[in-house]
C-alpha positions as CSV (number, residue, x, y, z in Angstrom):
1,X,24.5,92.8,7.1
2,X,22.3,89.8,8.8
3,X,23.1,87.9,5.5
4,X,26.3,88.5,5.8
5,X,26.9,87.9,9.4
6,X,24.9,84.8,9.2
7,X,27.1,83.4,6.3
8,X,30.4,84.6,8.4
9,X,29.3,82.7,11.4
10,X,27.9,79.9,9.7
11,X,30.4,76.5,10.1
12,X,32.2,74.7,7.2
13,X,30.7,71.2,7.2
14,X,34.6,69.3,7.3
15,X,36.2,68.5,3.6
16,X,35.6,65.0,3.0
17,X,38.6,62.6,1.8
18,X,37.5,61.6,-1.9
19,X,38.5,58.3,-3.2
20,X,37.8,56.9,-6.5
21,X,37.1,52.9,-5.8
22,X,39.4,51.6,-9.2
23,X,42.7,53.8,-7.5
24,X,41.7,51.9,-3.4
25,X,44.6,49.1,-4.1
26,X,46.9,51.5,-5.5
27,X,46.0,53.9,-2.4
28,X,46.0,50.9,0.2
29,X,49.3,49.8,-1.1
30,X,50.5,53.1,-0.3
31,X,49.0,54.1,2.7
32,X,51.0,50.6,4.3
33,X,54.0,51.5,3.1
34,X,53.7,55.1,5.0
35,X,52.2,52.9,8.2
36,X,55.7,50.5,7.5
37,X,57.8,53.4,7.6
38,X,56.8,55.3,10.7
39,X,56.5,52.3,12.5
40,X,60.6,51.6,11.6
41,X,61.4,55.4,12.6
42,X,58.7,55.6,16.2
43,X,60.5,52.3,17.2
44,X,64.1,52.9,16.0
45,X,65.1,54.4,18.9
46,X,63.5,52.1,21.5
47,X,65.0,49.4,19.6
48,X,68.4,50.6,19.9
49,X,67.9,50.7,23.3
50,X,66.8,48.0,24.4
51,X,70.0,46.1,22.3
52,X,71.9,48.7,24.2
53,X,70.1,47.7,27.0
54,X,70.3,44.0,27.0
55,X,73.8,44.3,26.4
56,X,74.8,45.9,29.3
57,X,72.6,43.9,31.0
58,X,74.8,41.1,30.0
59,X,77.8,42.5,31.3
60,X,75.9,43.0,34.7
61,X,75.7,39.3,34.8
62,X,78.9,38.7,33.5
63,X,80.6,40.8,36.7
64,X,77.9,39.4,39.1
65,X,79.6,35.7,37.7
66,X,83.1,36.9,38.6
67,X,82.7,39.4,41.5
68,X,84.0,38.4,44.8
69,X,82.2,37.4,47.6
70,X,82.0,40.0,50.5
71,X,83.5,38.3,53.2
72,X,81.5,40.5,55.7
73,X,78.4,37.8,54.7
74,X,76.7,35.4,56.7
75,X,78.5,31.6,55.8
76,X,74.8,31.2,55.1
77,X,74.4,33.4,53.2
78,X,77.5,32.3,50.8
79,X,76.0,29.3,50.7
80,X,72.6,30.4,49.5
81,X,74.7,32.6,47.0
82,X,76.9,30.0,46.1
83,X,74.0,27.7,44.5
84,X,72.1,30.3,43.1
85,X,74.4,32.2,41.4
86,X,75.1,29.5,38.2
87,X,71.2,29.2,38.3
88,X,71.0,32.9,37.6
89,X,73.7,33.2,35.4
90,X,72.8,30.7,32.7
91,X,69.1,31.4,33.1
92,X,69.6,35.4,32.1
93,X,72.7,34.6,29.6
94,X,70.5,32.1,27.7
95,X,67.7,34.7,27.4
96,X,70.0,37.8,26.6
97,X,72.5,36.1,24.3
98,X,69.5,35.3,22.1
99,X,69.6,37.7,19.2
100,X,66.4,39.9,18.4
101,X,65.3,39.6,14.4
102,X,65.1,43.2,12.7
103,X,61.5,42.3,11.9
104,X,59.9,44.9,14.3
105,X,57.0,42.5,15.3
106,X,59.5,39.6,15.8
107,X,61.9,42.3,17.5
108,X,58.7,42.8,19.7
109,X,57.4,39.2,21.0
110,X,61.8,38.2,21.2
111,X,62.1,41.1,23.5
112,X,58.7,40.0,25.8
113,X,59.9,37.1,26.2
114,X,63.5,38.6,27.0
115,X,62.5,40.8,29.6
116,X,59.7,37.5,30.8
117,X,62.3,34.9,31.4
118,X,64.7,37.9,33.2
119,X,62.2,38.9,35.4
120,X,61.5,35.0,36.6
121,X,64.8,34.8,36.8
122,X,65.5,37.7,39.1
123,X,62.2,36.7,41.0
124,X,63.2,33.8,41.5
125,X,66.7,32.6,41.5
126,X,67.7,36.5,41.9
127,X,66.0,37.0,45.2
128,X,68.6,34.9,47.3
129,X,71.9,36.7,45.7
130,X,70.0,40.3,47.2
131,X,72.0,40.4,50.1
132,X,75.5,39.4,48.7
133,X,74.7,41.4,45.5
134,X,72.6,44.3,46.5
135,X,74.1,47.1,43.7
136,X,75.0,44.4,41.2
137,X,71.3,43.0,41.8
138,X,69.7,46.4,41.7
139,X,71.0,47.4,38.5
140,X,69.9,44.2,37.2
141,X,66.5,45.3,38.2
142,X,67.4,49.0,36.5
143,X,68.0,47.6,33.6
144,X,65.3,45.5,33.1
145,X,62.6,48.1,33.9
146,X,65.2,50.1,31.1
147,X,64.1,47.5,28.7
148,X,60.6,48.2,29.9
149,X,60.3,51.4,29.5
150,X,61.2,50.9,26.2
151,X,59.1,48.2,25.2
152,X,56.1,50.3,26.4
153,X,57.3,52.8,23.6
154,X,57.0,49.7,21.4
155,X,53.7,48.7,22.2
156,X,52.0,51.8,21.8
157,X,53.0,52.5,17.8
158,X,52.8,48.5,17.6
159,X,49.6,48.5,18.3
160,X,48.5,51.9,16.1
161,X,50.7,50.2,13.4
162,X,48.5,46.3,14.0
163,X,45.3,48.7,14.4
164,X,45.8,50.0,11.0
165,X,47.2,46.7,9.5
166,X,43.9,45.1,10.6
167,X,41.5,47.7,9.0
168,X,43.5,48.1,6.2
169,X,43.3,43.8,5.6
170,X,39.5,44.6,5.8
171,X,39.3,47.3,3.0
172,X,40.9,45.2,1.0
173,X,38.6,42.3,1.3
174,X,36.0,44.3,1.2
175,X,37.4,46.3,-2.0
176,X,38.2,42.1,-3.7
177,X,34.2,41.6,-2.4
178,X,32.5,44.6,-4.3
179,X,35.1,44.2,-7.1
180,X,34.1,41.1,-7.6
181,X,30.3,41.1,-7.9
182,X,30.9,44.5,-9.6
183,X,32.5,42.4,-12.3
184,X,30.6,39.4,-12.2
185,X,27.2,41.8,-12.3
186,X,28.9,43.1,-15.5
187,X,30.1,39.5,-17.1
188,X,26.2,38.6,-16.1
189,X,24.7,41.9,-17.6
190,X,27.0,40.8,-21.0
191,X,25.6,37.1,-20.7
192,X,22.0,38.1,-20.7
193,X,22.6,40.5,-23.4
194,X,23.6,37.8,-25.3
195,X,21.1,35.8,-24.7
196,X,18.3,38.1,-25.0
197,X,19.9,38.4,-28.8
198,X,19.7,34.0,-29.2
199,X,16.2,35.0,-28.0
200,X,15.4,37.3,-30.9
201,X,16.5,34.7,-33.3
202,X,15.2,31.5,-32.2
203,X,11.8,34.1,-32.1
204,X,12.3,35.1,-35.4
205,X,13.1,31.8,-36.5
206,X,10.2,30.0,-35.5
207,X,7.8,33.0,-36.6
208,X,9.2,32.4,-40.2
209,X,9.4,28.2,-40.1
210,X,5.7,29.3,-39.0
211,X,4.7,31.3,-42.2
212,X,7.0,28.6,-44.1
213,X,4.3,26.0,-43.2
214,X,1.6,28.1,-43.6
215,X,2.3,28.4,-47.0
216,X,2.3,25.1,-47.2
217,X,-0.7,23.8,-45.7
218,X,-2.3,25.7,-48.4
219,X,0.2,23.9,-51.3
220,X,-1.7,22.7,-54.4
221,X,0.1,18.8,-53.1
222,X,-1.6,19.1,-49.5
223,X,-5.0,18.6,-51.5
224,X,-3.6,15.4,-53.3
225,X,-2.0,14.6,-49.7
226,X,-5.4,14.8,-48.0
227,X,-7.4,12.5,-50.7
228,X,-4.1,10.1,-50.6
229,X,-4.5,9.8,-47.0
230,X,-8.6,9.2,-46.6
231,X,-7.9,6.5,-49.0
232,X,-5.0,4.7,-46.4
233,X,-7.8,5.5,-43.1
234,X,-10.7,3.8,-45.9
235,X,-8.2,0.8,-46.6
236,X,-6.4,0.5,-42.6
237,X,-10.6,0.5,-41.7
238,X,-11.3,-2.2,-44.1
239,X,-8.4,-4.3,-43.3
240,X,-9.1,-4.1,-39.3
241,X,-12.3,-5.3,-40.2
242,X,-11.1,-8.6,-41.6
243,X,-8.7,-8.4,-38.8
244,X,-11.3,-8.3,-36.7
245,X,-12.7,-11.5,-38.1
246,X,-9.8,-13.5,-37.9
247,X,-9.1,-12.7,-34.4
248,X,-12.0,-13.8,-33.8
249,X,-12.1,-17.1,-35.5
250,X,-8.4,-18.0,-34.7
251,X,-9.8,-17.0,-31.2
252,X,-12.9,-19.1,-31.3
253,X,-10.9,-22.4,-33.2
254,X,-8.3,-21.9,-30.4
255,X,-10.3,-23.1,-27.9
256,X,-11.7,-26.4,-28.8
257,X,-8.0,-26.7,-30.2
258,X,-6.7,-26.6,-26.0
259,X,-9.4,-28.9,-25.5
260,X,-8.3,-31.3,-28.2
261,X,-4.6,-30.6,-26.6
262,X,-6.0,-32.2,-23.0
263,X,-7.7,-35.0,-24.2
264,X,-4.6,-36.2,-26.4
265,X,-2.2,-34.8,-23.4
266,X,-4.8,-37.8,-21.5
267,X,-4.9,-40.5,-24.4
268,X,-1.1,-39.8,-24.9
269,X,-1.2,-39.4,-28.5
270,X,2.3,-37.4,-29.1
271,X,1.5,-36.9,-33.0
272,X,-1.9,-35.4,-32.5
273,X,-0.4,-33.2,-28.8
274,X,2.5,-31.7,-31.2
275,X,0.1,-30.9,-34.7
276,X,-2.2,-29.5,-32.4
277,X,-0.1,-26.9,-30.6
278,X,1.7,-26.0,-33.6
279,X,-1.8,-24.8,-34.7
280,X,-2.5,-23.8,-31.3
281,X,0.7,-21.6,-32.1
282,X,0.3,-20.4,-35.7
283,X,-3.5,-18.8,-34.0
284,X,-2.3,-17.3,-30.9
285,X,0.8,-15.6,-32.1
286,X,0.4,-11.9,-33.1
287,X,2.1,-11.7,-36.3
288,X,-0.1,-13.1,-39.0
289,X,1.3,-16.5,-39.7
290,X,2.0,-17.8,-43.7
291,X,-1.3,-19.0,-45.1
292,X,-0.1,-22.2,-46.6
293,X,1.2,-22.8,-42.9
294,X,-2.1,-22.5,-41.3
295,X,-4.3,-23.9,-44.2
296,X,-1.6,-27.0,-44.2
297,X,-1.8,-26.7,-40.1
298,X,-6.2,-26.8,-40.0
299,X,-6.0,-29.3,-42.5
300,X,-4.0,-31.7,-39.9
301,X,-5.5,-30.3,-36.7
302,X,-9.3,-30.6,-37.6
303,X,-10.0,-33.9,-38.8
304,X,-8.4,-34.3,-35.2
305,X,-10.7,-32.5,-33.1
306,X,-13.6,-33.4,-35.4
307,X,-12.8,-37.0,-34.0
308,X,-13.1,-36.0,-30.4
309,X,-16.7,-34.3,-31.1
310,X,-18.4,-37.1,-32.8
311,X,-17.1,-39.2,-30.3
312,X,-18.2,-36.6,-27.5
313,X,-15.0,-35.8,-26.5
314,X,-15.2,-32.2,-26.9
315,X,-18.8,-31.1,-26.5
316,X,-19.2,-27.6,-28.3
317,X,-20.4,-24.0,-25.9
318,X,-22.1,-21.5,-28.4
319,X,-22.9,-21.1,-31.8
320,X,-19.8,-19.3,-33.1
321,X,-17.6,-23.5,-32.4
322,X,-20.6,-25.3,-34.1
323,X,-20.8,-22.9,-37.5
324,X,-16.7,-23.3,-37.2
325,X,-17.0,-27.4,-36.5
326,X,-20.1,-28.2,-38.7
327,X,-17.9,-27.7,-42.5
328,X,-14.2,-27.4,-41.1
329,X,-13.3,-27.7,-45.0
330,X,-15.1,-23.9,-45.5
331,X,-13.3,-22.4,-42.5
332,X,-10.0,-23.8,-43.4
333,X,-10.9,-21.6,-46.7
334,X,-11.8,-19.1,-45.3
335,X,-8.9,-18.7,-42.6
336,X,-6.4,-19.1,-45.8
337,X,-8.3,-16.3,-47.8
338,X,-8.5,-14.0,-45.0
339,X,-4.6,-14.1,-44.4
340,X,-4.1,-13.3,-48.0
341,X,-6.3,-10.6,-48.1
342,X,-4.7,-9.4,-44.4
343,X,-1.6,-9.5,-46.5
344,X,-2.4,-8.1,-49.3
345,X,-4.1,-4.6,-47.4
346,X,-1.0,-4.2,-45.5
347,X,1.1,-4.3,-48.7
348,X,-1.1,-1.6,-50.1
349,X,-1.0,0.4,-46.9
350,X,2.7,0.7,-46.4
351,X,3.1,1.2,-50.4
352,X,0.9,4.4,-49.5
353,X,2.2,4.9,-46.6
354,X,5.4,4.8,-48.6
355,X,4.2,6.9,-51.0
356,X,3.4,9.6,-48.4
357,X,6.6,9.8,-46.3
358,X,9.2,10.7,-49.2
359,X,6.2,13.1,-50.9
360,X,8.3,16.2,-51.8
361,X,5.4,18.5,-49.4
362,X,5.0,16.3,-46.5
363,X,9.2,15.3,-46.3
364,X,9.7,19.6,-46.0
365,X,6.9,20.0,-43.9
366,X,8.2,17.4,-40.8
367,X,11.3,18.8,-41.5
368,X,10.2,22.5,-40.4
369,X,8.3,21.2,-37.9
370,X,11.1,19.1,-36.4
371,X,12.9,22.5,-36.8
372,X,10.7,24.2,-34.9
373,X,9.9,21.9,-32.2
374,X,13.9,21.7,-31.5
375,X,13.7,25.8,-31.3
376,X,11.1,26.2,-29.2
377,X,12.9,23.7,-26.8
378,X,16.2,26.3,-26.8
379,X,13.9,28.7,-26.7
380,X,12.3,27.7,-23.3
381,X,15.7,26.9,-22.1
382,X,16.9,30.0,-23.0
383,X,14.1,31.9,-21.5
384,X,14.8,29.9,-18.6
385,X,18.6,31.1,-18.4
386,X,17.4,34.6,-18.8
387,X,14.8,34.6,-15.5
388,X,17.4,32.6,-13.8
389,X,20.4,35.6,-14.5
390,X,18.8,38.2,-13.8
391,X,17.5,37.0,-10.2
392,X,21.0,36.0,-9.5
393,X,22.6,39.1,-10.6
394,X,19.5,41.1,-8.7
395,X,20.7,39.3,-5.6
396,X,24.3,40.0,-5.7
397,X,23.3,43.9,-6.5
398,X,21.3,44.3,-3.7
399,X,24.0,43.6,-2.0
400,X,26.4,46.5,-3.0
401,X,25.0,49.4,-1.5
402,X,25.8,48.0,2.8
403,X,29.8,46.8,1.4
404,X,30.0,50.2,0.0
405,X,29.0,51.7,3.4
406,X,30.9,49.1,5.1
407,X,33.8,50.1,3.0
408,X,33.7,53.8,3.2
409,X,33.6,53.7,7.0
410,X,36.6,51.6,7.1
411,X,38.7,53.9,5.3
412,X,37.1,56.9,7.5
413,X,38.5,54.9,11.0
414,X,41.7,54.3,8.7
415,X,42.0,58.7,7.9
416,X,40.1,59.8,10.6
417,X,37.7,62.0,8.4
418,X,34.9,61.7,6.9
419,X,35.3,60.3,2.9
420,X,33.9,60.2,-0.8
421,X,33.5,57.0,-2.7
422,X,33.8,57.5,-6.4
423,X,32.6,54.6,-7.8
424,X,31.9,54.9,-11.9
425,X,32.2,58.7,-12.0
426,X,29.3,58.9,-9.3
427,X,30.1,59.5,-5.7
């Protein structure tokens, strides 16, 4: 019995209005339509009464304009009425003759303006007519009051309509924002899945390339390549050693030749200056000169320098300089031989390098390495894109609960009771 009474007395929660998210646009359209129909229904009679009242008021004003003055009125009052009447009639007629629009909101604005002008006219020029036309002016005031009364009725309905319409607009805006977020979030999810697929494909391909490279590194041809590389390194060391010798001899000789050039310049021996400069250019150039051209230049330059040394115009500073110019013939032969040797070794190094570059195992290795490097760069970009997309989606998804609550609250304001929103089948 206690349980039965408890259930009987227990108050039921108010039934909530259930609305699917996707149905909101159609629901709003229907709500707006009903709202407009309700407004039209509620304002039909006041609008009709206002139109009739303005027409009746115009008749009263026309009657005042045509009325004869009461002969009992004091002449001064008649003069005032005579001056004020045209202005009053003109102002009232200008306002009352304007067409009132069919649209209720436009009608309301026009009617408010009409009442405002009529009141101003009555309080302005009209106040001078009160004594001359007491009955007519009373009728004018009654007519304006009648219009004002009907306007009050429209004001109530129109205020409710506009408040509801504002809510509908706000709900529609919130729906569009939520719809866009949900759509963008869905697209981001799909894009994220595509990125994940690409990451998997790229990762698998990189792993496959690594296995292929491991197989190539253990290939029999790789032993031959290592042997050739070792031979190349030894040859490059030998060439570099000879090149250093050439560089040392070139710098030492150039230093002495520059002294000779300065002396020739002072002595104004133009032919010797030209010869010395040509040889210095050969020895100072970063590229190896032609052996025959160098030998020819040294054969002419060395005697000029030896003469200046013998004359005491040039003093040799160290054993390197004395070693060269103690036997310039041997120096010229040595420089010629070194040039030939460097050239020969350069050719041999290039041939070996070309042989290595065209080796099938290295060609394939380099191709796979390039592809692997490109894919690793792509993988890094795809992972960054995945992270950025996930962060962006998280930020916009976090906004959804607050927007859904605001949307539900606005709908509740419209219908005046609790609302359950069904989104993706959930409430």
